[in-house]
N, C-alpha and C positions, 0 to 999 in steps of 0.2 A: 225492382232494382236488380242490378246485376250481382250474382253471388260472388264474383271475383272482387268487385268493389267493396262489398261488405267484409269479405275476408281481409282485404288490405287495410280497411279502417280498424278492424279488430286487432290486427297485428300491430298497427301503429299505436293504438291505445295501450296494448300490452307492453310495448317497448317503452312508452312514456312512464307507465306505472312502475316498471322494472327499474328505470333510471332514477325515479324519485326515491324508491326504497333503498337502492344502492347508495345514493347520496346521503340519506339519513344515517345509514349504517356507517359510512366512512366518517361522517361528522361525529357520531357517537364514539367511534374508536379513537379519533383524534383528540376529543375532549378527555377521554380516559387516559390517553398517553400523556397529555399535558398535565394532568393532576399528579403524575408520577415524578415530574420534573420539579424537585424542590432542592434547596441548598443542601449539599452534602452527598448527593447522589452522583454516582459515576455514570457518564453518558457517552454516546458515540454520535458524532455529527454526520451530516450527509456526505462529507468528504473524507470520512474515515479517521477523524481526530478523536482520541479518547481523552476525557478529562473529568474533573470533579466540579460540580456547580458550586460557586462561591456566593454569588448574588444574582438576583433576577429583578429587573426593572419592568414592571407591567406596563407603564405608560409609554416607554420608548422601545419596548421589546428587545432590550439589550441584556445579554447574560454574560457574566464574567465566569470563566472556567479556568481551572488550574490544570494545565496539561502535564507539567513536571513540577517538582517542588521549586517554588519561587517564580515560575513562569505563569503569569496571569494573562489570559486572552479575552478580548471582548468580541462576542459573536452575536448575530441576530438570533432571536429565539426560534424562528422557523427553521434554522439550519440544524437544530437538534433532531436527530433521527429516532433514537430509542435509548432506553436505559441499557447500559453496557452489560452484556452477558458473555463473559469470557469462556471460550471453548478450551477444553483441556487439550494441551499440545502433547503429543506423544514424544518420548525421548528419541532423538535421532540415533540411528544405528551406527555403530562404529565402522569407520571406513577401514577396510582391511587390504584392499588391493591398490595401494598408492603406487608402488613400483613392483617390479618382479622381486626385488630383494626384500622389501618391506622393513628394512632396517633404517630407522630415522637417523642413526649416527652416520650411515654411509651417504645419505642424501645431503646432509649439511657439511660433509668433509671438504675443506678447502684443498685445492690443488697445491703442489709444491711451491709455486710462485706466489701464493697468497690469495689468488683469485678463486672463484668458484667455477672452475671449468671454462667452457666456451661462452658463458653468458656474461655480457659486459655489465658493469655497474651502471646505475641510473645516471644518464647524462654523458656517459663515456662514449667517445667517438670510436667507431670500429672501421678501420681501413682494410679494404680487401687485400689479400696477399698477392704479390706480384708474381706472374708466371715467369719462367726463365727467359722468355723472349722479351719481356717488358723490363727486366732488371737492367740497370745501367752497366755499360761495358767498363771494365777496369782497364786503365791504360798502363802499359808496362814502362813508363818513363823512368 
């Protein structure tokens, strides 16, 4: 027999054995993960929703989770990704360079006419100022 053919068959056999062992490993990990999903545990779903498991129906694979107090959602059991492990969030640094002045009292000071400078209020129509050539002529009648 050709040594290349023997090498190819051995490589194919090794690939198949490797796939079988990886499949068993994934199945074992999935079963271990599923045993952690019991009522009262905080979980994260595949789409990033966090919640607490309230009930699990093994026959229909429906899980009821409470995402916020009083909000109960029904999801499929396979959408549960993992038990929630919250990362510690660092405190945000204080913003110091808001403006050159850095004085919040100056930022929110209204202008003499009661408005806040050149910015219009929400929904307010802003008309462009007319140039002297566009201003209506006054009649001397």
